[in-house]
C-alpha distance (Angstrom), angle and dihedral (degrees) to the residues before:
residue distance angle dihedral
Q1 . . .
V2 3.78 . .
Q3 3.77 114.2 .
L4 3.77 121.4 -177.1
V5 3.78 126.4 177.0
E6 3.78 119.1 -164.9
S7 3.78 128.8 -161.6
G8 3.77 141.0 161.9
G9 3.77 103.9 70.9
G10 3.77 123.3 134.6
S11 3.77 146.8 131.2
V12 3.79 121.6 -63.0
R13 3.77 138.6 161.2
A14 3.76 121.1 -106.0
G15 3.77 109.9 -79.2
G16 3.77 92.7 31.8
S17 3.79 130.5 116.1
L18 3.76 138.8 -123.7
R19 3.77 133.9 179.9
L20 3.78 119.9 -146.2
S21 3.78 123.1 -159.4
C22 3.77 132.5 -163.1
V23 3.77 129.4 -171.0
A24 3.79 115.9 -157.7
S25 3.78 129.9 -153.8
G26 3.80 91.9 -128.7
H27 3.79 146.9 -8.8
F28 3.78 116.6 -60.7
Y29 3.77 126.0 -179.2
Y30 3.79 93.7 -139.9
M31 3.78 123.1 36.2
G32 3.74 127.5 170.7
W33 3.74 152.5 152.0
F34 3.77 130.5 -104.7
R35 3.79 130.3 179.9
Q36 3.75 138.1 -156.9
A37 3.77 126.1 -161.5
P38 3.81 120.9 -160.6
G39 3.78 110.2 -78.1
S40 3.78 92.9 9.5
E41 3.77 136.9 101.5
R42 3.76 120.3 -103.1
E43 3.78 108.9 -93.5
F44 3.76 136.4 -162.0
V45 3.81 116.7 -105.7
A46 3.78 108.2 170.2
S47 3.78 143.4 -29.0
Q48 3.74 137.8 -169.8
D49 3.77 132.6 -165.0
E50 3.74 125.1 -138.5
S51 3.80 92.5 -94.7
G52 3.79 91.5 55.8
T53 3.77 101.4 -102.5
S54 3.80 108.0 147.5
T55 3.77 135.5 -158.5
Y56 3.80 125.3 -165.7
A57 3.75 137.9 -169.5
D58 3.78 110.9 -111.5
S59 3.79 90.4 -117.9
V60 3.81 92.9 63.7
K61 3.81 103.0 33.3
G62 3.76 111.9 128.3
R63 3.81 92.5 15.4
F64 3.81 105.5 59.1
T65 3.78 127.9 53.0
I66 3.77 125.4 -166.6
S67 3.77 120.3 -156.6
R68 3.76 137.9 163.7
V69 3.75 142.0 -160.8
N70 3.77 104.6 -146.7
A71 3.79 94.5 -167.5
N72 3.80 89.6 58.5
M73 3.81 95.1 38.7
T74 3.79 86.9 -127.4
V75 3.78 130.8 138.5
Y76 3.79 125.9 -168.2
L77 3.76 136.5 -161.6
Q78 3.78 115.6 -157.0
M79 3.78 108.3 -161.9
N80 3.80 118.8 -166.0
S81 3.79 132.5 173.5
L82 3.77 89.7 23.4
K83 3.79 118.0 -158.9
F84 3.78 132.0 -155.8
E85 3.79 89.0 -109.2
D86 3.82 90.5 60.4
T87 3.80 87.9 71.8
A88 3.79 107.2 120.1
M89 3.76 146.2 106.1
Y90 3.78 107.0 -79.8
Y91 3.78 121.3 -146.7
C92 3.76 129.3 -165.1
A93 3.79 114.2 -137.1
A94 3.76 139.5 -166.5
E95 3.77 125.0 -163.0
V96 3.79 118.7 -130.5
A97 3.80 119.9 175.9
R98 3.81 89.8 -15.0
V99 3.79 92.6 -54.7
W100 3.79 121.5 112.6
H101 3.77 115.7 -130.9
Y102 3.78 116.2 -161.0
G103 3.75 136.1 -146.4
G104 3.73 111.5 -102.3
R105 3.77 104.6 -128.0
G106 3.75 106.6 22.8
T107 3.77 123.5 -159.7
Q108 3.78 124.0 -97.1
V109 3.78 121.2 -123.6
T110 3.79 116.6 -169.6
V111 3.79 121.1 -176.2
S112 3.78 119.0 -169.8
S113 3.76 120.1 -154.5
């Protein structure tokens, strides 16, 4: 069973930064972050494989950085230059058999303009 626990969300002004953390219940080749704003579908934000190769949504490229510490089964999302439109619930995710499994609670990020 995949268990993922996110932390690090909060409220910031536009232009500010936040760092999200996620502790996983095991080792997963792909880990990532997704987000969901009220009234919107969940969308991909970033992912990274175990070797460190990262993929980002166009909307966050150059502002967000995903990283992981495999030994600690932890993945991070450093978010800089935050915009109002980054406001959402952020979910950690781990891929198992090509299916993304999400953290249960997520962590809220609110950016005020």
